[in-house]
N, C-alpha and C positions, 0 to 999 in steps of 0.2 A: 400484235396478235400472238396468242399462245402464252407460254410460260416464260417469264424473264429468268435469266440465269441466276441461280442461287435462291430463288423464292418459290414457294408452293402457292399457287394462285388461290386467292380466296373466292369462293363462289357464294353468291347471294348476300353480298355485303359483309362477309366474314373477313376479319383482318388476316393477311397472309402470315404463314409461319415459315421462317427460313429453314432451308434443308439442314443447315448446320445446327441450328437450334433444335430442330426435331431429332437429329441424330444424338445430340448431347442429352436431350430429355429422355430418350428411349434407352440408349446404351451407356450413358455416363456412369451409372451405378455399377454395372457389370465391369466396365473398364477399371473403375476405382478398386473394386474387389480383386480383380485379376492382378493389378499392379501391387496391391497390398500383399497378396500371396507371394508373388515373385520377389518383392523387396524383402519381405520377412524371411523367406528361405535363404536369400543371399546374406542377410545380416547374421542369421544363425550359423550358416556355414563359415563365414569369416570368423565369428566368435569361437566356434569349436576348433578351428584349425590354428588360430593365432593366440587365443587366450585374451583377446581384447576385452577390457573391463566395461565397456559401455553398452552391453546387450540390452538391458531393460530400457534405458533411455532411448536408444535407437528404435526399438520396437514400439515404444509408446509414440515417438515422433512419426513413424511410418503409419501407425494406426490412426493417429489424429489427422494427419494429412489425407489419408485415404477416406476417412469418415467425412471430412470436410468436402472432398470431391463428390462423394455420393450424395451428401446433403445438398450441395450446390446443383447437382443434376436434378434432384427433386424440386428444388426451388424454380429452376428454369422451366421444368414441365408444368408446375403449378401456375406460374405467371403466364405462360403461353396459353394454358388451358383457360384460365380466368379471362384473359383478354379475348379469347376466341368465343367463349360461350355467352359473354355479355349478360350475365345474370339469369340465364335459363336454368331450368331444373335439370337434375342429372339425366333423367331419361330423355328429355328433349335435346340435351347437349350431346349425348352419345349417338343418337340417331341422326344420320345425315341423308337427306333426300337425294343428294347428288352422288351417293355411293362412295364418298371419300372417307377415309379412316383416320383423319388427322386428330379429331377429338378423342377417339378411342385410343390411339397411340399415345397421346399425351396423358391420359388417365393410366394406361399401362406403365408409362414412364414414372409417374408419381408412385405407384404401388411398388414397382421394381426398385426404385431408389430407396424407399423405406425398408424393403426387405434386405437389400444389399448393405444398407447402413447398419442394420441390426447384425447381419452376418459379420461385417468388418469389426464391429465392437465386440462381438463374442469371440472372434478370432484374436483379438488383442488381449484377452484374459489369461491365456496359458502362461505368459512370462511371470505373472504374479502368483500362479498356483503351482507351477512345476519348476524344478531346477533347470538351469541351462546345462551346458556340457560340463560335467564335473568329473571327478576321478572315476575311472571305470567306464565312462561313456566315450566311445570312440567313433569317429567319423570314418566311413569306409573310404579308402584311398584306392583308386583304380590304378593297377599296375599296367604299364605300357610295354 
């Protein structure tokens, strides 16, 4: 009786969507974007302070990995949503007579993953358009 641990109970014959899968579907793109920002700033700080020559390669790798994470989040959301709606039309799939928001959350996850993927890819462009730390560009050092 009730909800099994780790699963969101399906009502009316709908297949259940795991809580972990729902979390990845909704928040995976945002997490990938946040990690992209943090890692990119870390890579640039290391480059500017040490003169490390692999700036563009490292930023491209961070961008590709983050974009893959956001895309994977969208794929998880899409597969879970297609499995849940079972061929229904959009309006019928989004309305839930039992008051559950699982289908709506999965659609929001697909849209958010696409937007975060675009943002990550656009965030990966500056290394090709702007110079890194060159002569005259100094990183502020905090005196203690």
